[in-house]
Steps between C-alpha positions, in 0.01 A plus 500: 500500500656827390428849633678789331489775764714741275687631801229751574364600859222257565380499858382196701147521387579508127749224549239283674241549218746423225640196671144370593380544146809310377426220721139491389341581847151615474484715819834658514653583840830445690350224706367315186850519335676375812245213529557407135870500522501298813266239359682478170578126429603517137833667396450879441750743374435866563711748309492863611674693220655837566381533860436867602834690497442766779503371852156410636511344858146392507506329172830326597345389826191345311719318253715364792185356674374339165836336440550359851144383521500320163487128452828332393348439162494882433818636339549870484710686241567866564674727258578843639741797467515507884507248758157477689527516876409115552589293800609184331741350744309182544485446124875561479577248776267245341675552165186620336628843414684584174613858461675663202649854511639724235837315493342167449273637228771676314634318196839331533748491222403156407136583504553817289691280248205255466247785474693668217546158330123447518446849359731421206786740605850361426715757686855439631538461878645849529176647378302279734706605793464867397115458493510334844717776646252768360192328641643305799269214391177714558221330302319812397840673408589202287174506319506861416868488402418220257186674372491534117831313444425232229678159501841529321535873579777627727432653840456870412652789705287553804214708372246324723549731804209733418274194444602345829456818693156542351420138608613583858302827529197323373530189703643625822617858524172693435319299767744626764443813712706803369735500801568130451586550139738788600666286758554214250659743242719632771623163622563384148774753471720313743661153427443408869366677810418424864165557685629776707633686189134521375414755781790730390385472130118498533440684818549436875231266632357437151784340303511162679117491513490553116761227458300257701184591309686431167639169621158395632352568157776296342613783273847393391691552830733207575786413719843583361710314770469169678422663833231714350655824629557634149195546274450593129242559234507200263784598267300448166223723629727761663668575159156598363392700808819715538409725215170592670657772709668818371870526517485783756301287732730199458812710579323631818426134597868418448615783722251373772653150455848638530422685822333188643801280429737775640308491821557117514881542414448297182739668286488302189123534414503868628773571238316330228192708556692828540625432146152417373376818653765701327677605816874445410633689804290296733632181322862617521457574869350158564782337296745630754350268756597201290794296627736243349299236685185607315683484170568127561145414585261385231483727198645795705797543266297468182234742634754761598653483147151550363427793723835663398374526142188693622687757705697798369872429506553812711290347786699165495815670629364800694612364837786285622263232602323479170831505317624211707174295452497540124869419475458176707196413285704544175794302646269202607360498156842494332489835343858595615567795261212702647621426840808691450297803408317494819835476701597822335168661601538369859835686532325826415319490822829533688583669735207468731415748776611271785793249531282204602270518185800549287684192638185284447453627144869424428465149645193442287691618197771251579255222525356588153844560341638171659214298369541677155868420504432136579263454208736699269789265583722720712570262778744719697284806498191293591685340791617826657168693448280216623700448808502878579124519430413213730694666781366849450130449398246619760259260661210626286686392193513137605361384155787664326742340740357154427531566127867574560535172699348316216757644265778404748375147515494479110858630494617264764344206308657613174836536661477167674497649856234258620559545873473874459180444300362282781565777753337763279197260459469459885510874556260578226246243614511650852444846368213408263318310791562797723305715263241234433589502128410178323619641173846563614514183708396312188776667282758402752362138497559506117867586554535219751338249254750623236796444749369140557476438137854616436627266769312204340220466752226503240225317686545707812477818265193378330333419828567858620363645186187274500426605860560870428264483199225360710548760772490780240192365354328447835595848620274664228123486482488606143635366173718793423844396348812537715855569369651310799277206443595515129873496576443211747345299218777589267773398747305173575455437130884520455544237763230275352684532164836401646333198657340392186135571602428664163116518507507656849772738395310613194185569718706687753686704244183599327313603819814678630529688171132606499510641846829684441378656175164603662713677769756670275771292657797467263557148638243394237793488255635206700168325442532520131857378505414211735231391243771527228724262690216253533430515131866437430509197723197353307691566174277784383766768426257702278268548796804579726600784281143617482502516885818719490344729258209527733736600784670766283160633393392534867804686576448740217139561582561538871806724447720267693864586478653288245824436681308359810423177338756501217711224652207272588363537144842430347553187722161360383593572142839357523370179634266469202774597265734230639228241462466607129877462445542880453800505731681798345203721523452399869882559574509843321184629690614370842848634456367845394279515822766367739773726368308793647566365847271315742166657573271443803228262377117576528254327735506121505840448334789562753720241308446669169853612440640166583258331277582748215866394542402137489301541174800672359726201585237264354519704174872475505483122554284468189725748308799266531667698771513218761812597686379856568163375589635231730713749685203730546276208615741388760519866629117537496470151681741600771323831544158327529626236741685754719177703531276195548298556188411125452242513210729731298798281578300196381415673161869602469597141568295375202669745280844407627429136435420602131814697473725230644336240266558727201866528610526124514558483878255212537574408871473859623184559281341178648569617860369849432189359348442265781547777756259730319236219458521402868474862613208567262314202627562579859350846459233402257638699204304313235502780236889538508539130448233498228659790319839323509340180364350691216841654412704178553285182480815296418675619829193407701500152362875481567436611861216257539726205390763589750526356843286702735407736230132594485477349834312731730669340813670726745843336441506639147512843650859472630826374336683207650756718676224729637330191644818392669551850655134513615534162674798621699325813582201303626755306722599830667841532332657849461615634167865420585419147599303455176794628304733256667263210459446555123855626423370840357567856589307698757392736226362206294308394810345843542407515127325155529316613812383814321377300203324251733315782682401658172368167339306410820358851532646572851718757648680341791691174566245371757218565248692303244530196729129512593414521133727213417338282754159585358614395160670184615850618407647472848460272791 
């Protein structure tokens, strides 16, 4: 039984008459209807279509009584723009209530695809997603948007706005009181809003009441956050309603919104609405409240770069604080050339009226100049300026101090001063926690993960990054991208790639790249290059070069300084050229870069300079210069082993084995290969072994045929002499006693002991003994 109520006000008496007539009752009354529904024995379906849209407490109460008093054979179907005030807890508990809201009724991507197929539209997925984005799956919106488009025709430019607006006015808006309409047009101007904000926009004491009336009537107001604190006008409808107010009124509303957010000390939305209200001076004043911590949160950096484009250049550097903020934003986004200009502007504010403020400004200048020197490759200047800035910065500039500490950690990792890096990490973590800054604490954790990776503790580093990613995700109640979360994924992807988890690595590289790009973080370049390495490992060199081109295009569009990622780009290209046999091209490009002198690498690549040198030696090996290459490889290997860079030493070891084999030193080549294989398998460096196997399948077969080769047993990790030394160490012998027992020099014993510690991944003699017992190498 179908009753089309057309959404119009009805009243209880009219409803009783219409329902009674539909049920075929001769003398219609509420009592007669209740008796009929209670005594119904045959299945009966009652469809109330377009239930009255405006709240009516008495009508809702009557419907509630009829539903609860009906026989179980009576099934009610109610379609309504608003949710009637019904007490249906018992039906819900009994599993007899099925309720669909706007989200459930909206078309999904698959459902839209089926609808278009039935209508004869063969559009690409990108067009379907565009349509879904425009309508958010709203049934009426889709119907109007598709109106007049015949099968086989393309989706035309959206000219259906006027038709859809006319539909809304006729079906919904014209029935609303004038003040309700005005309130809806007002709220449609804002992507999100809170209940309390409505009083400020619509009138104290009236705003929240109007909001509740609109929500009760089901007029397109929906939750915009999981906790329901943020609300919005349904986006597809909001776009149509925004033009219903004159621009002068919308700017006045934006000014009110700005004031409201300022009163709540929510600087970001306040600044956004100041710009929308054409109040650049207010926006510049609010921008001064931004801190380096805010720049690292969500899309803070990307938004600040957008806001800069909307403000006059004179306002961006009208105060020392604004100059510093804009300079740090440009520095964090990789636009180094522009930072130098801001440093000059900052100098123009000197001298200041009093000594304290002058000293603070000089310290802030040093922090910025030191960080710029670091990214520009001037290691000594960076070291001095950063140290002075850390010592001189005032407490209020704690964010700048932590940025300096991060650069100091990077520099220590690059130079192999791992104990110093660890001290900087501890101090920085303590400061970040003291200021309750999850952003800075997370950045320091990324440095710790990089230190673990350099030492070969890949699983421990990956565990740290996975935990950090979860914490960062749980800390936010929205879905806004995060640059730190993006960097976390990129570092984790690099670890997964090394361990041979290629599908997981690709997913992590992709998600990290997307988050960094959305936040204007130049680390997105590393995501493109990581995907290029993955493509190369799978043998798809064409796709690898395309990924590199994507990275270069991103740098160009984002105005990222070319020299910042020059070395990382060349390293990726050189590896591809070597795999193609273009050895001379790789050697020429690498030599041209390295002859300029070592530069400080960018985020995520503290071993870049060493790896560039390794690629150069690999090119020399292939270019029939084995003696020169072997000398360089031995030097690189000693440097890596002395510093404890185990994964790098492993990669060098494979290249050394190739060089020795090419020089016909078979015994030495075999031992170098066995050492490299054992070390790779101990750390789980699957990609390094795979890359070697792709370059030299014959050598891998040769190693597999050798005694103990290809054997993942711990014994393969150490040479025969190293095993003898380790057993004597485990027995408590001193170095002198070991030398006398094995008839070797004291220096040779110390060299063997150092090699044992390195291969077992330990630092002290006692740790080596414990590790040897774990592996069954000593009694």
